C-alpha positions as CSV (number, residue, x, y, z in Angstrom):
1,X,0.2,46.5,61.2
2,X,-2.8,46.5,60.0
3,X,-3.7,44.1,57.2
4,X,-7.1,45.3,56.6
5,X,-8.5,47.2,53.4
6,X,-9.4,50.6,54.4
7,X,-12.8,50.4,53.0
8,X,-14.5,47.0,52.5
9,X,-14.4,45.3,49.0
10,X,-17.2,46.1,47.0
11,X,-17.0,42.3,45.1
12,X,-19.7,43.5,42.7
13,X,-17.7,46.7,41.4
14,X,-14.4,44.3,40.9
15,X,-16.3,41.7,39.1
16,X,-18.5,44.4,36.9
17,X,-14.6,46.2,36.3
18,X,-13.1,43.2,35.0
19,X,-16.0,42.2,33.1
20,X,-17.0,38.9,34.7
21,X,-20.7,37.3,35.0
22,X,-21.7,35.7,37.9
23,X,-21.6,32.3,35.8
24,X,-18.0,32.9,35.0
25,X,-17.2,33.3,38.7
26,X,-19.0,30.3,39.6
27,X,-17.4,27.9,36.9
28,X,-13.8,29.5,37.8
29,X,-13.9,29.4,42.1
30,X,-16.9,26.9,42.9
31,X,-18.8,29.3,44.7
32,X,-22.5,29.3,43.6
33,X,-24.1,32.6,41.6
34,X,-26.5,32.2,44.5
35,X,-24.2,32.5,46.9
36,X,-22.1,35.3,45.0
37,X,-25.0,37.5,44.4
38,X,-25.8,37.3,47.9
39,X,-22.4,38.4,49.1
40,X,-22.6,41.3,46.4
41,X,-25.9,42.7,47.8
42,X,-25.2,42.6,51.4
43,X,-27.7,39.6,52.0
44,X,-24.6,37.6,53.3
45,X,-22.9,40.2,55.8
46,X,-20.4,37.9,57.0
47,X,-19.3,35.2,54.6
48,X,-16.5,32.9,56.0
49,X,-12.8,34.0,55.6
50,X,-12.3,30.9,53.2
51,X,-14.8,32.4,50.8
52,X,-13.5,36.1,51.4
53,X,-9.9,34.7,51.0
54,X,-10.8,33.0,47.5
55,X,-12.8,35.6,45.9
56,X,-9.8,38.4,46.9
57,X,-7.3,35.7,45.3
58,X,-9.6,35.2,42.3
59,X,-10.0,38.7,41.8
60,X,-6.5,39.9,42.2
61,X,-4.9,37.1,39.7
62,X,-8.0,38.4,37.3
63,X,-6.6,42.1,37.9
64,X,-3.1,40.9,37.1
65,X,-3.6,38.5,34.1
66,X,-5.5,41.3,32.3
67,X,-2.7,44.2,32.6
């Protein structure tokens, strides 16, 4: 059973679709805007599992709440 998505998650696209700023994501997740930006631009190619899981859960919950 493969639990990985078929294509990589583009955190910038997800954040933009939810109309969230980096500052809002930082204040609600504790992940700095600088680090978020580096993840979104690919400067950090392999963020930690913990960071990816946190962002996945955060954006998923925001998507559910917006429906």
